[in-house]
N, C-alpha and C positions, 0 to 999 in steps of 0.2 A: 617551367614555361607553360603559360596558358594562352590560348588564342583569345583575342579580344571578343567580348560578348559572351564568353562561356563561363560556367561556374567551375570552381575548384573545391573539392571536398577535402577538409583537413580533419584528421582524426587524432584526438588527444587521449592518451591512456594513462591512468594512475595505477600504480601498483598498490598492494596491500599495506606497504610501509610508507606510502606518501602521506605526510602529515596533513591533518584537516586544515583547510584554510580557504579563503576566497582571494583569488588572484585576478588582477586586471590584465587582459591579454590585448595586445595591439597587433594587427596584421596589416602589412603595407604591400601594395603592389605598384609597380611603376613600369612605364614604357616611354622611351624618348623623354619628352618634357612633361608627361602626365604622371601624377602620383595620386594614389587613392589609399586612404587609411580607414580601417574598421576597428572599433574597440568593443570589447565585451568582457563580462565578468565570468569567471569559471569558479565554481564551488566544488571542492573536493572534500568528501566526508564519508564516513561509514554509513551504509544503508540503514535507515530507520523508518518505520512505517507506523501509521495510526489508522484505526478502523472505527467507523461510526455507523450505527444502525439508525434508520429513520422510520417514521411512522409509529403509531401507537395503537392500542386496541381500537379496532373499528375505524382507524384513521390511516388508510393506505395513502401513498404507496409504501410498501415495506421493502426497504433496500438496505444493503450492506455496502458501504463505500470505503475504499482504501485510498490512503494518501501517502506519498513519499514525503518525509519531513527532512528539509535541508537543515542539518545540524549546525551549520554556520549562521544561517539567517532566519531559520524558523519558517521559511516559505513552504507551502504545501503544494503538491502537484498530484493530481489524480492518477492512480496506478492503472495500467492496462486492464481492460475488462471491467472496470468499475463504473457504475455501481452494479452489484449483483442483485437480482430480484429475489426476495424472500417470500415464501408462501404465507407467512403470518408475521405478526408483530414480534420483534425481539424484545425480551424482557431482561436479558442480561447478555453480556459478552465477556469472554476471557481469552487471553492470549498466552501461549506457552512457547518458549523458545529453549531448545537444547541442542546438543551436538548433532543429533539426527535431523534437525530441521525446526521450523517454526510453524505453529498452528493457531488458528482462530476457532473458537467454539462459540456458537450462538444458541441461546435457549429461546425457543419460539413458543408462543402461546396462541392457540386457536380458541378464541372466546366463545365461538358458536358451539363447539364440541367439548370444551373444557379440557382438551388434550394439550400436552407439552411435548415438544420435540427438541432433541439436542442434535444440532447440525455441526459437523466438523469440516474444516477447510485446511489444506496445506498452504503455506505461504511460499511463493517463489522468492527466495532470498535476494535474487538479483533485481527483480522488478517490483516485488510487492503484490503481484497478481495472486488471486485466490483460486484454488481448485477444490471443488466439493469432494469430500471423501466419504462421509457416512452420515446417515440420518437414523436416529433412534427415537421412536415415539413411546410415550408413557401413557398409562391408563388415565382416564378422566379423573380430575380432582386429586392428583397426587400431591399437590401443594409445592412443587419444585419452583422456586423463584430466583435462586442465585446460583452463580458458578464461582468456584474458587480454585485457584492453581496453587499447588504446594510451593514452598520457598525454593525447593530444588528444581522446580519447573518440570518435574517428571510425572506428576499426577494431577488429574483434574478432579 
């Protein structure tokens, strides 16, 4: 029962075994002779995320944006806290996922000082949000330009 003019919150929950699908949901409310119907689509799928670095050498802003990817429709939704501001341009990104969690690694280049920095982030597997973990700077002109993750996803 809902009082006229008030909102009702409905929470829908999917379990880990719910099959991936897009379902059309219809909600109907009625009182006396009045009827109201609202329709919407609900997409259930395992969480999947994509990350994109923007900006280039001497072309700010330097950002790292995260997006939730709907596995049923391909629709992108920006994750909480995105975009993250980066201190320099990203020259490469790598993502690793294993039992212990998921991680994003960004290789950053400071063209003014010729230094390269490796920045690591943990991925919140429920929301896709990133949390900065560690930053390692390398001496000028080390030549590091690429990141590679092992097939087992255990080594960068």
